[in-house]
N, C-alpha and C positions, 0 to 999 in steps of 0.2 A: 478493603483490599481490591486491587484492580487485576484484571486478567491480562494475559499477554495480548489478546485481541484488542482490549480497550487501550492498552499502552501503545500498541502499533497504530491504532486508529487516531490517537491523539497526535502522534508524530506525523502521520500522513496528512493531517489537516494543518499542521503548523510548520513543517520543515520542507524544503524544496526537494529533497531526496530522502529515501529510506533504505535501510539495509535489506539484504536478501532475506534475512530471517523475518523481518517485518512484512515484506512483500509476500512471503510464503504463508504466513499466518493469515493475512488479510485475504489472500486468494484461496485459502483452504487446501494448499498443496505443500509438499515437502521442499526443503531447500534444494535438493538435487533436481527437482522438476523445474524450479526457477532457473537454476544454472543451465539446464538443458534448453529451456525456452530462450534464454539469452543467446546461447550458442547458435541456435537455429534462427535467430533474429525474429522470433515471435513475440519477444518482450523487449522494449527499449531499455537501454542501460547506459550508465556512464562509468567508465573505468578510470580510476585515478591510481596509478601504479598497480598495486595488488588488490585494491579495494574496488568492489563492484557496488554501485548504487543504482536504485531504481527511481525514476522521476515520480514524485508524488502526484503531479498533475495527471499523469497517465493513469495511475491507480485510482485516483478520484473519479476520473472519467469512466473507466471500466466498471467501477463499483457503484456508479451513479451517486456518489457522495455529494457532489456539487448540487445535483437536482434535489436531493433530500433536504439539504440545508436551505435551499431557496424556497421549497414548498412548505417547509415546516419551521418557520422562523421561531427562534427561542428554544429550539431543541438542539441537542448535541448531534452533530452530523455523524457521529461515530458509533451509533448503536447498531451493531450487527444483528441481523435477524429481525429487524423491524419490518 
């Protein structure tokens, strides 16, 4: 059984954008905090009609996921708390 964080991590490493829910889980904050950060332009976003998406590349950079994958080849870049 996978946790929400593991599922969000899989999406952030494989999809170009993620949902507000996924971004909130990965950043360790609530959905309302993500929406507030987007409104204050503290967090990049892409709005398509009523949907708000967060660029995965930005999240990977902020969370140092790209560096982890590069320095630990053969390990899943998605282990939170490593």
